[in-house]
FIDREN-883350 format. One record per residue (C-alpha): residue number from 1; residue in one letter; chain; x, y, z. Coordinates in pm, 1 decimal. Layout:
N
R    nr   rest   kette          u          v          w
R   NUM      a       A          X          Y          Z
...
END
This chain:
200
R    nr   rest   kette          u          v          w
R     1      m       A    -5714.0    -1036.9    -6718.7
R     2      l       A    -5692.2     -666.0    -6797.7
R     3      f       A    -5637.8     -531.4    -7147.9
R     4      t       A    -5560.0     -192.1    -7295.8
R     5      h       A    -5779.3     -134.1    -7600.5
R     6      d       A    -5778.5      167.7    -7831.9
R     7      n       A    -5528.6      335.7    -7595.3
R     8      k       A    -5773.7      305.8    -7303.0
R     9      s       A    -5700.9      101.1    -6994.0
R    10      p       A    -5945.5      -13.0    -6726.3
R    11      k       A    -5962.0      189.8    -6406.6
R    12      i       A    -6022.9      -41.0    -6112.9
R    13      d       A    -6087.5       82.2    -5760.4
R    14      p       A    -5833.5      -76.0    -5523.9
R    15      t       A    -6114.8     -232.5    -5317.5
R    16      a       A    -6271.6     -404.5    -5621.8
R    17      w       A    -6183.7     -762.8    -5714.6
R    18      i       A    -6161.3     -923.9    -6057.4
R    19      a       A    -6125.0    -1299.9    -6098.6
R    20      s       A    -5809.7    -1407.1    -6278.8
R    21      d       A    -6008.9    -1567.3    -6560.9
R    22      a       A    -6241.9    -1268.5    -6610.0
R    23      t       A    -6170.4    -1016.6    -6887.0
R    24      v       A    -6184.0     -639.2    -6846.1
R    25      c       A    -6088.8     -455.4    -7164.0
R    26      g       A    -6072.8      -90.8    -7271.4
R    27      d       A    -6250.0      214.8    -7132.2
R    28      v       A    -6395.7       51.3    -6821.2
R    29      t       A    -6427.7      201.2    -6473.4
R    30      i       A    -6506.1      -34.3    -6185.4
R    31      g       A    -6612.0      114.8    -5853.1
R    32      p       A    -6529.9       34.5    -5491.4
R    33      g       A    -6629.2     -304.8    -5358.1
R    34      a       A    -6731.2     -432.8    -5702.2
R    35      r       A    -6671.2     -799.8    -5782.6
R    36      i       A    -6620.6     -938.4    -6133.5
R    37      l       A    -6644.3    -1317.0    -6103.1
R    38      h       A    -6494.4    -1604.8    -6296.6
R    39      g       A    -6541.8    -1604.5    -6672.4
R    40      a       A    -6717.2    -1265.7    -6682.4
R    41      r       A    -6638.7    -1035.9    -6976.5
R    42      v       A    -6649.8     -656.0    -6948.0
R    43      i       A    -6554.8     -509.7    -7287.3
R    44      g       A    -6548.3     -141.4    -7385.0
R    45      e       A    -6510.3     -148.0    -7764.0
R    46      a       A    -6320.6      136.2    -7934.3
R    47      g       A    -6483.6      456.3    -7810.8
R    48      g       A    -6741.0      279.4    -7592.3
R    49      s       A    -6715.1      324.2    -7217.3
R    50      i       A    -6847.9      117.3    -6928.4
R    51      q       A    -6905.3      247.5    -6575.5
R    52      i       A    -6973.9       -4.3    -6299.3
R    53      g       A    -7070.6      136.8    -5961.0
R    54      r       A    -7008.0       63.0    -5595.7
R    55      d       A    -7061.1     -292.9    -5465.2
R    56      c       A    -7182.1     -423.9    -5801.9
R    57      i       A    -7156.6     -797.5    -5852.3
R    58      v       A    -7101.9     -934.8    -6203.0
R    59      m       A    -7152.2    -1310.6    -6176.5
R    60      e       A    -6988.1    -1596.6    -6363.3
R    61      n       A    -6986.1    -1578.3    -6743.8
R    62      a       A    -7190.1    -1257.4    -6760.4
R    63      v       A    -7108.1    -1024.7    -7051.1
R    64      i       A    -7117.0     -645.3    -7031.2
R    65      r       A    -7030.9     -456.1    -7350.1
R    66      a       A    -7026.2     -102.7    -7485.9
R    67      n       A    -6948.9       35.0    -7828.8
R    68      p       A    -6896.4      386.0    -7967.3
R    69      r       A    -7269.9      441.0    -8024.3
R    70      h       A    -7389.2      278.2    -7702.4
R    71      g       A    -7202.0      326.2    -7376.0
R    72      c       A    -7300.1      124.5    -7069.1
R    73      t       A    -7359.4      251.1    -6715.3
R    74      i       A    -7439.7       28.4    -6420.8
R    75      g       A    -7526.9      207.3    -6096.5
R    76      n       A    -7445.4      115.1    -5738.2
R    77      h       A    -7547.0     -209.7    -5564.6
R    78      c       A    -7652.3     -393.8    -5881.0
R    79      l       A    -7627.5     -766.9    -5939.0
R    80      i       A    -7574.5     -905.5    -6288.7
R    81      g       A    -7649.0    -1279.4    -6280.7
R    82      p       A    -7457.3    -1569.1    -6438.1
R    83      n       A    -7469.5    -1580.1    -6818.8
R    84      a       A    -7656.9    -1248.7    -6836.5
R    85      h       A    -7586.2    -1015.0    -7127.9
R    86      v       A    -7591.6     -635.1    -7099.2
R    87      i       A    -7490.9     -411.6    -7390.3
R    88      g       A    -7511.8      -36.3    -7427.0
R    89      a       A    -7769.4       12.4    -7151.8
R    90      t       A    -7822.3      244.6    -6855.3
R    91      i       A    -7894.7       60.8    -6534.2
R    92      e       A    -7977.2      266.7    -6227.3
R    93      d       A    -7897.0      170.8    -5865.5
R    94      e       A    -8011.2     -149.2    -5693.5
R    95      v       A    -8115.1     -335.6    -6008.6
R    96      f       A    -8124.1     -716.1    -6017.5
R    97      i       A    -8059.9     -886.4    -6352.3
R    98      a       A    -8105.0    -1262.4    -6311.9
R    99      t       A    -7938.0    -1559.8    -6476.7
R   100      a       A    -7934.4    -1553.1    -6859.0
R   101      a       A    -8131.3    -1227.9    -6887.3
R   102      a       A    -8054.9    -1000.2    -7185.1
R   103      i       A    -8052.8     -618.7    -7180.3
R   104      f       A    -8007.0     -447.9    -7518.2
R   105      h       A    -7876.7     -121.7    -7665.9
R   106      g       A    -8033.9      198.5    -7538.8
R   107      a       A    -8240.8       27.6    -7267.7
R   108      h       A    -8289.8      219.5    -6943.2
R   109      l       A    -8371.1       31.3    -6623.5
R   110      g       A    -8498.7      243.8    -6336.5
R   111      r       A    -8382.4      206.2    -5978.5
R   112      g       A    -8482.4     -119.0    -5811.9
R   113      t       A    -8591.6     -294.6    -6130.9
R   114      e       A    -8585.6     -675.3    -6141.7
R   115      v       A    -8527.7     -864.1    -6467.2
R   116      r       A    -8581.4    -1229.5    -6387.9
R   117      v       A    -8432.5    -1550.7    -6532.4
R   118      h       A    -8420.8    -1562.3    -6915.2
R   119      a       A    -8613.8    -1233.5    -6945.5
R   120      t       A    -8531.3     -978.3    -7216.4
R   121      v       A    -8529.6     -599.4    -7211.6
R   122      h       A    -8525.1     -495.1    -7575.5
R   123      l       A    -8341.7     -204.9    -7731.4
R   124      r       A    -8458.6      149.4    -7649.6
R   125      t       A    -8690.1       13.9    -7380.6
R   126      r       A    -8748.3      218.4    -7065.9
R   127      l       A    -8850.4       50.0    -6742.0
R   128      a       A    -8983.0      268.1    -6460.8
R   129      p       A    -8821.6      238.7    -6115.7
R   130      g       A    -8934.0      -73.9    -5933.9
R   131      s       A    -9043.3     -255.5    -6250.8
R   132      m       A    -9030.5     -633.0    -6278.5
R   133      v       A    -8993.8     -843.8    -6593.4
R   134      p       A    -9112.5    -1200.2    -6513.0
R   135      i       A    -8920.7    -1517.5    -6591.8
R   136      g       A    -8884.7    -1553.3    -6968.8
R   137      w       A    -9095.0    -1244.3    -7051.0
R   138      v       A    -9000.6     -955.9    -7282.0
R   139      a       A    -9004.5     -582.5    -7205.1
R   140      v       A    -9023.7     -366.7    -7515.7
R   141      g       A    -9089.3        1.3    -7591.3
R   142      d       A    -9090.2      337.7    -7413.8
R   143      p       A    -9280.5      320.8    -7190.9
R   144      a       A    -9225.1      -52.3    -7169.0
R   145      r       A    -9486.2     -312.6    -7243.0
R   146      i       A    -9410.4     -636.9    -7059.7
R   147      l       A    -9531.5     -939.0    -7251.8
R   148      p       A    -9492.6    -1316.6    -7234.2
R   149      a       A    -9259.1    -1462.0    -7494.0
R   150      d       A    -9546.6    -1649.3    -7662.6
R   151      q       A    -9700.4    -1316.9    -7774.8
R   152      h       A    -9453.8    -1268.6    -8058.1
R   153      d       A    -9691.5    -1067.2    -8278.1
R   154      a       A    -9759.4     -815.1    -7999.9
R   155      i       A    -9386.6     -791.4    -7919.7
R   156      w       A    -9297.5     -750.5    -8287.4
R   157      a       A    -9556.5     -474.2    -8331.7
R   158      v       A    -9360.4     -266.6    -8079.1
R   159      q       A    -9015.7     -395.9    -8171.4
R   160      e       A    -9024.5     -362.6    -8551.3
R   161      p       A    -9037.6       20.5    -8561.9
R   162      l       A    -8744.8       32.2    -8316.5
R   163      n       A    -8543.0      -99.8    -8614.4
R   164      f       A    -8270.7     -302.1    -8442.2
R   165      p       A    -8036.0     -318.0    -8747.0
R   166      e       A    -8045.4       60.7    -8796.0
R   167      w       A    -8016.3      150.3    -8425.5
R   168      v       A    -7731.8      -93.7    -8357.7
R   169      y       A    -7547.1     -124.8    -8688.7
R   170      g       A    -7653.8      178.3    -8892.4
R   171      y       A    -7834.9      -18.4    -9164.4
R   172      d       A    -8206.6      -28.0    -9234.0
R   173      r       A    -8365.7     -371.4    -9198.3
R   174      d       A    -8450.2     -370.2    -9571.2
R   175      a       A    -8096.5     -287.4    -9689.7
R   176      p       A    -7976.8     -526.1    -9962.6
R   177      d       A    -7719.9     -780.0    -9837.2
R   178      l       A    -7788.5     -672.1    -9479.1
R   179      m       A    -7591.0     -948.7    -9307.7
R   180      r       A    -7291.8     -896.9    -9536.0
R   181      k       A    -7289.2     -527.5    -9446.9
R   182      v       A    -7337.4     -591.2    -9074.9
R   183      t       A    -7066.3     -855.9    -9048.1
R   184      r       A    -6823.9     -654.0    -9261.1
R   185      r       A    -6872.7     -346.9    -9039.5
R   186      l       A    -6839.5     -554.4    -8723.2
R   187      s       A    -6528.0     -725.7    -8855.8
R   188      e       A    -6367.8     -387.7    -8922.6
R   189      s       A    -6467.6     -252.3    -8582.6
R   190      l       A    -6361.9     -561.4    -8388.7
R   191      g       A    -6035.6     -566.9    -8581.5
R   192      s       A    -5926.5     -288.6    -8348.0
R   193      h       A    -5863.6     -564.8    -8088.6
R   194      l       A    -5563.4     -675.5    -8290.6
R   195      g       A    -5368.0     -403.7    -8106.8
R   196      d       A    -5485.8     -489.6    -7753.7
R   197      t       A    -5217.6     -538.0    -7489.5
R   198      v       A    -5233.9     -731.6    -7164.6
R   199      i       A    -5174.4     -507.3    -6862.5
R   200      g       A    -5237.6     -748.5    -6578.4
END
């Protein structure tokens, strides 16, 4: 289903295909030959744009999101696996993101990168072209360190100064009542969907 959001409507190449139970909302451009499969969600929040290139495949129940601070670009010939989550990232051509992988705000994946099943690419992480993040591992930092999930302390040493709450929500991690502030701001921002209209 296609939605206009914040006075922006999706632009879909006539050779692309979107499943009837997928959602494409807002400032989204989908290139030729792209396929958005059943249950996928492609959501450009107010002021956030998404570009999806030629012959990209977005598999079942994958989520691709952008917001005003973090647009999302997916190059040509990319595959986003089932239940994967991509938000506010730049993904170059010929990247493979496997089932249930997560790519966060400000990440940059070089051409030909592979992010395997249940792997994570953390915010502001840069992967060189041809990189590979193994099953369940975590890539973090710029340049990226690729670590197994059981090395939490090593991951946190790189991740903590990236300050997820500040980078994503505009609040320092130590702000009083952090979750109240975050959810209040998100509620206000997401309230803009109250005016969405179905266009197809």
